[in-house]
TORLOLO-473909 format. One record per residue: x, z, y of N, C-alpha, C, CB in turn; residue number from 1. Coordinates in Angstrom, 1 decimal. Glycine has a CB too. Layout:
site nxx = X, nzz = Z, nyy = Y, caxx = X, cazz = Z, cayy = Y, cxx = X, czz = Z, cyy = Y, cbxx = X, cbzz = Z, cbyy = Y, nr = NUM .
...
***
This chain:
site nxx = 96.3, nzz = 129.3, nyy = 100.6, caxx = 95.9, cazz = 128.5, cayy = 101.7, cxx = 94.5, czz = 128.6, cyy = 102.0, cbxx = 96.3, cbzz = 127.2, cbyy = 101.5, nr = 1 .
site nxx = 94.3, nzz = 128.5, nyy = 103.5, caxx = 92.9, cazz = 128.6, cayy = 103.8, cxx = 92.3, czz = 127.0, cyy = 103.8, cbxx = 92.8, cbzz = 129.3, cbyy = 105.3, nr = 2 .
site nxx = 91.2, nzz = 127.0, nyy = 103.9, caxx = 90.5, cazz = 125.6, cayy = 103.9, cxx = 90.8, czz = 124.9, cyy = 105.0, cbxx = 88.9, cbzz = 125.5, cbyy = 103.7, nr = 3 .
site nxx = 91.0, nzz = 125.4, nyy = 106.2, caxx = 91.5, cazz = 124.9, cayy = 107.4, cxx = 92.9, czz = 124.1, cyy = 107.3, cbxx = 91.6, cbzz = 126.0, cbyy = 108.4, nr = 4 .
site nxx = 93.7, nzz = 125.1, nyy = 106.7, caxx = 95.0, cazz = 124.7, cayy = 106.4, cxx = 95.2, czz = 123.4, cyy = 105.6, cbxx = 95.6, cbzz = 125.7, cbyy = 105.7, nr = 5 .
site nxx = 94.6, nzz = 123.6, nyy = 104.5, caxx = 94.4, cazz = 122.5, cayy = 103.4, cxx = 94.0, czz = 121.1, cyy = 104.0, cbxx = 93.1, cbzz = 122.9, cbyy = 102.4, nr = 6 .
site nxx = 92.8, nzz = 121.3, nyy = 105.0, caxx = 92.4, cazz = 120.2, cayy = 105.7, cxx = 93.4, czz = 119.5, cyy = 106.5, cbxx = 91.2, cbzz = 120.6, cbyy = 106.5, nr = 7 .
site nxx = 94.2, nzz = 120.3, nyy = 107.2, caxx = 95.1, cazz = 119.8, cayy = 108.1, cxx = 96.3, czz = 119.0, cyy = 107.3, cbxx = 95.7, cbzz = 120.9, cbyy = 108.9, nr = 8 .
site nxx = 96.6, nzz = 119.8, nyy = 106.2, caxx = 97.7, cazz = 119.1, cayy = 105.3, cxx = 97.2, czz = 117.7, cyy = 104.6, cbxx = 98.2, cbzz = 120.2, cbyy = 104.1, nr = 9 .
site nxx = 96.1, nzz = 117.7, nyy = 104.2, caxx = 95.5, cazz = 116.4, cayy = 103.8, cxx = 95.3, czz = 115.4, cyy = 105.0, cbxx = 94.0, cbzz = 116.6, cbyy = 103.1, nr = 10 .
site nxx = 95.1, nzz = 115.7, nyy = 106.0, caxx = 95.0, cazz = 114.8, cayy = 107.3, cxx = 96.3, czz = 114.2, cyy = 107.5, cbxx = 94.5, cbzz = 115.5, cbyy = 108.6, nr = 11 .
site nxx = 97.3, nzz = 115.2, nyy = 107.4, caxx = 98.7, cazz = 114.7, cayy = 107.8, cxx = 99.2, czz = 113.7, cyy = 106.6, cbxx = 99.8, cbzz = 116.1, cbyy = 107.9, nr = 12 .
site nxx = 98.9, nzz = 114.0, nyy = 105.5, caxx = 99.4, cazz = 113.1, cayy = 104.3, cxx = 98.6, czz = 111.7, cyy = 104.5, cbxx = 99.1, cbzz = 113.9, cbyy = 102.8, nr = 13 .
site nxx = 97.3, nzz = 111.7, nyy = 104.8, caxx = 96.7, cazz = 110.5, cayy = 105.0, cxx = 97.2, czz = 109.7, cyy = 106.3, cbxx = 95.2, cbzz = 110.8, cbyy = 105.2, nr = 14 .
site nxx = 97.5, nzz = 110.5, nyy = 107.3, caxx = 98.1, cazz = 109.9, cayy = 108.3, cxx = 99.5, czz = 109.1, cyy = 107.9, cbxx = 98.3, cbzz = 111.0, cbyy = 109.4, nr = 15 .
site nxx = 100.3, nzz = 110.0, nyy = 107.3, caxx = 101.5, cazz = 109.4, cayy = 106.8, cxx = 101.4, czz = 108.3, cyy = 105.9, cbxx = 102.3, cbzz = 110.4, cbyy = 106.2, nr = 16 .
site nxx = 100.6, nzz = 108.2, nyy = 104.9, caxx = 100.4, cazz = 107.2, cayy = 104.2, cxx = 99.9, czz = 105.9, cyy = 104.9, cbxx = 99.6, cbzz = 107.5, cbyy = 103.1, nr = 17 .
site nxx = 99.1, nzz = 106.1, nyy = 105.9, caxx = 98.7, cazz = 104.9, cayy = 106.7, cxx = 99.7, czz = 104.3, cyy = 107.5, cbxx = 97.7, cbzz = 105.3, cbyy = 107.7, nr = 18 .
site nxx = 100.7, nzz = 105.2, nyy = 108.1, caxx = 101.9, cazz = 104.6, cayy = 108.7, cxx = 102.7, czz = 103.9, cyy = 107.8, cbxx = 102.7, cbzz = 105.5, cbyy = 109.3, nr = 19 .
site nxx = 102.9, nzz = 104.3, nyy = 106.6, caxx = 103.7, cazz = 103.7, cayy = 105.6, cxx = 103.1, czz = 102.3, cyy = 105.3, cbxx = 103.7, cbzz = 104.6, cbyy = 104.3, nr = 20 .
site nxx = 101.9, nzz = 102.4, nyy = 104.9, caxx = 101.1, cazz = 101.1, cayy = 104.8, cxx = 101.1, czz = 100.1, cyy = 105.8, cbxx = 99.8, cbzz = 101.3, cbyy = 104.5, nr = 21 .
site nxx = 101.0, nzz = 100.6, nyy = 107.0, caxx = 101.3, cazz = 99.7, cayy = 108.3, cxx = 102.6, czz = 99.1, cyy = 108.4, cbxx = 101.2, cbzz = 100.5, cbyy = 109.5, nr = 22 .
site nxx = 103.7, nzz = 99.9, nyy = 108.1, caxx = 105.0, cazz = 99.4, cayy = 108.1, cxx = 105.3, czz = 98.5, cyy = 107.0, cbxx = 105.9, cbzz = 100.6, cbyy = 108.1, nr = 23 .
site nxx = 104.7, nzz = 98.6, nyy = 105.9, caxx = 105.0, cazz = 97.6, cayy = 104.8, cxx = 104.2, czz = 96.3, cyy = 105.2, cbxx = 104.5, cbzz = 98.2, cbyy = 103.3, nr = 24 .
site nxx = 103.1, nzz = 96.4, nyy = 105.8, caxx = 102.4, cazz = 95.1, cayy = 106.0, cxx = 103.2, czz = 94.4, cyy = 107.1, cbxx = 100.9, cbzz = 95.3, cbyy = 106.5, nr = 25 .
site nxx = 103.6, nzz = 95.2, nyy = 108.2, caxx = 104.5, cazz = 94.5, cayy = 109.3, cxx = 105.8, czz = 93.9, cyy = 108.7, cbxx = 104.9, cbzz = 95.6, cbyy = 110.5, nr = 26 .
site nxx = 106.5, nzz = 94.7, nyy = 107.8, caxx = 107.7, cazz = 94.0, cayy = 107.2, cxx = 107.3, czz = 92.9, cyy = 106.4, cbxx = 108.4, cbzz = 94.9, cbyy = 106.4, nr = 27 .
site nxx = 106.3, nzz = 92.8, nyy = 105.7, caxx = 106.0, cazz = 91.6, cayy = 105.1, cxx = 105.7, czz = 90.3, cyy = 105.9, cbxx = 104.9, cbzz = 91.8, cbyy = 104.3, nr = 28 .
site nxx = 105.1, nzz = 90.7, nyy = 107.0, caxx = 105.0, cazz = 89.6, cayy = 108.0, cxx = 106.2, czz = 89.0, cyy = 108.6, cbxx = 104.2, cbzz = 90.1, cbyy = 109.1, nr = 29 .
site nxx = 107.0, nzz = 90.1, nyy = 108.8, caxx = 108.5, cazz = 89.6, cayy = 109.4, cxx = 109.1, czz = 88.8, cyy = 108.4, cbxx = 109.5, cbzz = 90.8, cbyy = 109.7, nr = 30 .
site nxx = 109.0, nzz = 89.2, nyy = 107.1, caxx = 109.7, cazz = 88.5, cayy = 106.1, cxx = 109.3, czz = 87.0, cyy = 105.9, cbxx = 109.5, cbzz = 89.2, cbyy = 104.9, nr = 31 .
site nxx = 107.9, nzz = 87.0, nyy = 106.0, caxx = 107.3, cazz = 85.5, cayy = 106.0, cxx = 107.7, czz = 84.6, cyy = 107.0, cbxx = 105.8, cbzz = 85.5, cbyy = 106.1, nr = 32 .
site nxx = 107.8, nzz = 85.2, nyy = 108.3, caxx = 108.2, cazz = 84.5, cayy = 109.5, cxx = 109.6, czz = 84.2, cyy = 109.4, cbxx = 108.0, cbzz = 85.3, cbyy = 110.7, nr = 33 .
site nxx = 110.5, nzz = 85.1, nyy = 108.9, caxx = 111.9, cazz = 84.8, cayy = 108.7, cxx = 112.1, czz = 83.6, cyy = 107.6, cbxx = 112.7, cbzz = 86.2, cbyy = 108.3, nr = 34 .
site nxx = 111.4, nzz = 83.6, nyy = 106.6, caxx = 111.5, cazz = 82.5, cayy = 105.7, cxx = 111.0, czz = 81.2, cyy = 106.2, cbxx = 110.8, cbzz = 82.8, cbyy = 104.6, nr = 35 .
site nxx = 109.9, nzz = 81.2, nyy = 107.0, caxx = 109.5, cazz = 79.9, cayy = 107.5, cxx = 110.4, czz = 79.4, cyy = 108.5, cbxx = 108.3, cbzz = 79.9, cbyy = 108.1, nr = 36 .
site nxx = 111.1, nzz = 80.2, nyy = 109.3, caxx = 112.3, cazz = 79.8, cayy = 110.1, cxx = 113.5, czz = 79.3, cyy = 109.4, cbxx = 112.7, cbzz = 80.9, cbyy = 111.0, nr = 37 .
site nxx = 113.9, nzz = 80.0, nyy = 108.3, caxx = 114.9, cazz = 79.5, cayy = 107.4, cxx = 114.7, czz = 78.1, cyy = 106.9, cbxx = 115.1, cbzz = 80.4, cbyy = 106.4, nr = 38 .
site nxx = 113.4, nzz = 77.8, nyy = 106.5, caxx = 113.1, cazz = 76.5, cayy = 105.9, cxx = 113.2, czz = 75.4, cyy = 107.0, cbxx = 111.7, cbzz = 76.5, cbyy = 105.2, nr = 39 .
site nxx = 112.6, nzz = 75.8, nyy = 108.2, caxx = 112.7, cazz = 75.0, cayy = 109.3, cxx = 113.9, czz = 74.5, cyy = 109.7, cbxx = 112.1, cbzz = 75.5, cbyy = 110.3, nr = 40 .
site nxx = 114.9, nzz = 75.5, nyy = 109.7, caxx = 116.3, cazz = 75.2, cayy = 110.2, cxx = 116.9, czz = 74.4, cyy = 109.1, cbxx = 117.1, cbzz = 76.4, cbyy = 110.5, nr = 41 .
site nxx = 116.6, nzz = 74.5, nyy = 107.9, caxx = 117.2, cazz = 73.6, cayy = 106.8, cxx = 116.7, czz = 72.4, cyy = 107.0, cbxx = 116.9, cbzz = 74.1, cbyy = 105.4, nr = 42 .
site nxx = 115.3, nzz = 72.0, nyy = 107.1, caxx = 114.9, cazz = 70.7, cayy = 107.4, cxx = 115.3, czz = 70.1, cyy = 108.5, cbxx = 113.7, cbzz = 70.7, cbyy = 107.3, nr = 43 .
site nxx = 115.5, nzz = 71.0, nyy = 109.6, caxx = 116.0, cazz = 70.4, cayy = 110.8, cxx = 117.4, czz = 70.0, cyy = 110.6, cbxx = 115.8, cbzz = 71.3, cbyy = 112.0, nr = 44 .
site nxx = 118.3, nzz = 70.5, nyy = 109.9, caxx = 119.7, cazz = 70.0, cayy = 109.6, cxx = 119.7, czz = 68.8, cyy = 108.7, cbxx = 120.5, cbzz = 71.1, cbyy = 109.0, nr = 45 .
site nxx = 118.9, nzz = 68.8, nyy = 107.7, caxx = 118.8, cazz = 67.6, cayy = 106.9, cxx = 118.5, czz = 66.5, cyy = 107.7, cbxx = 117.7, cbzz = 67.7, cbyy = 105.8, nr = 46 .
site nxx = 117.2, nzz = 66.6, nyy = 108.4, caxx = 116.7, cazz = 65.3, cayy = 109.2, cxx = 117.8, czz = 64.9, cyy = 110.4, cbxx = 115.0, cbzz = 65.5, cbyy = 110.0, nr = 47 .
site nxx = 118.3, nzz = 65.8, nyy = 111.0, caxx = 119.4, cazz = 65.4, cayy = 112.1, cxx = 120.5, czz = 64.7, cyy = 111.4, cbxx = 120.0, cbzz = 66.6, cbyy = 112.8, nr = 48 .
site nxx = 120.9, nzz = 65.1, nyy = 110.3, caxx = 122.0, cazz = 64.2, cayy = 109.6, cxx = 121.5, czz = 62.8, cyy = 109.2, cbxx = 122.5, cbzz = 64.9, cbyy = 108.3, nr = 49 .
site nxx = 120.1, nzz = 62.8, nyy = 108.8, caxx = 119.7, cazz = 61.6, cayy = 108.4, cxx = 119.4, czz = 60.5, cyy = 109.6, cbxx = 118.5, cbzz = 61.8, cbyy = 107.6, nr = 50 .
site nxx = 119.1, nzz = 61.1, nyy = 110.7, caxx = 118.9, cazz = 60.2, cayy = 111.8, cxx = 120.1, czz = 59.6, cyy = 112.4, cbxx = 118.2, cbzz = 60.8, cbyy = 112.9, nr = 51 .
site nxx = 121.4, nzz = 60.4, nyy = 112.1, caxx = 122.6, cazz = 59.8, cayy = 112.4, cxx = 123.0, czz = 58.8, cyy = 111.4, cbxx = 123.5, cbzz = 60.7, cbyy = 112.5, nr = 52 .
site nxx = 122.6, nzz = 58.9, nyy = 110.1, caxx = 123.0, cazz = 58.0, cayy = 109.2, cxx = 122.3, czz = 56.6, cyy = 109.2, cbxx = 122.9, cbzz = 58.5, cbyy = 107.9, nr = 53 .
site nxx = 120.9, nzz = 56.6, nyy = 109.4, caxx = 120.1, cazz = 55.6, cayy = 109.6, cxx = 118.7, czz = 55.7, cyy = 109.0, cbxx = 120.7, cbzz = 54.5, cbyy = 109.1, nr = 54 .
site nxx = 118.0, nzz = 54.6, nyy = 109.2, caxx = 116.5, cazz = 54.8, cayy = 108.8, cxx = 116.3, czz = 54.6, cyy = 107.3, cbxx = 115.7, cbzz = 53.8, cbyy = 109.4, nr = 55 .
site nxx = 117.0, nzz = 53.9, nyy = 106.6, caxx = 116.6, cazz = 53.8, cayy = 105.0, cxx = 116.6, czz = 55.1, cyy = 104.4, cbxx = 117.5, cbzz = 53.0, cbyy = 104.1, nr = 56 .
site nxx = 117.7, nzz = 55.7, nyy = 104.6, caxx = 117.8, cazz = 57.0, cayy = 104.0, cxx = 116.7, czz = 57.9, cyy = 104.3, cbxx = 118.9, cbzz = 57.6, cbyy = 104.4, nr = 57 .
site nxx = 116.2, nzz = 57.9, nyy = 105.6, caxx = 115.1, cazz = 58.8, cayy = 106.0, cxx = 114.0, czz = 58.6, cyy = 105.1, cbxx = 114.7, cbzz = 58.5, cbyy = 107.5, nr = 58 .
site nxx = 113.6, nzz = 57.4, nyy = 104.9, caxx = 112.3, cazz = 57.0, cayy = 104.1, cxx = 112.7, czz = 57.4, cyy = 102.7, cbxx = 112.0, cbzz = 55.3, cbyy = 104.3, nr = 59 .
site nxx = 113.6, nzz = 57.4, nyy = 102.1, caxx = 114.0, cazz = 57.9, cayy = 100.8, cxx = 113.9, czz = 59.3, cyy = 100.7, cbxx = 115.2, cbzz = 57.6, cbyy = 100.5, nr = 60 .
site nxx = 114.4, nzz = 60.0, nyy = 101.6, caxx = 114.3, cazz = 61.5, cayy = 101.8, cxx = 112.9, czz = 62.1, cyy = 102.0, cbxx = 115.0, cbzz = 62.0, cbyy = 102.9, nr = 61 .
site nxx = 112.2, nzz = 61.4, nyy = 102.8, caxx = 110.8, cazz = 61.8, cayy = 103.1, cxx = 110.0, czz = 61.7, cyy = 101.9, cbxx = 110.1, cbzz = 60.8, cbyy = 104.3, nr = 62 .
site nxx = 110.1, nzz = 60.7, nyy = 100.9, caxx = 109.4, cazz = 60.5, cayy = 99.7, cxx = 109.7, czz = 61.6, cyy = 98.7, cbxx = 109.9, cbzz = 59.3, cbyy = 99.2, nr = 63 .
site nxx = 111.1, nzz = 61.9, nyy = 98.8, caxx = 111.5, cazz = 63.2, cayy = 97.9, cxx = 110.9, czz = 64.5, cyy = 98.3, cbxx = 113.1, cbzz = 63.4, cbyy = 97.8, nr = 64 .
site nxx = 110.9, nzz = 64.8, nyy = 99.5, caxx = 110.3, cazz = 66.1, cayy = 99.9, cxx = 108.8, czz = 66.1, cyy = 99.8, cbxx = 110.6, cbzz = 66.4, cbyy = 101.3, nr = 65 .
site nxx = 108.1, nzz = 65.1, nyy = 100.0, caxx = 106.6, cazz = 65.1, cayy = 99.6, cxx = 106.5, czz = 65.5, cyy = 98.2, cbxx = 105.8, cbzz = 63.8, cbyy = 99.8, nr = 66 .
***
């Protein structure tokens, strides 16, 4: 192989690695956001039921969550 060809191959490998790393970071961010939304929906469901039941239960639940 010529030096120029080796250089091009090395550049392509570096570019590929950068794209993989970027994809991993993006996937991790999406996973974090998805988990936040899952927790938010769960809390929303819990509190919506408590508001229907009444105020005393809400105070007990809030203390348990903290």
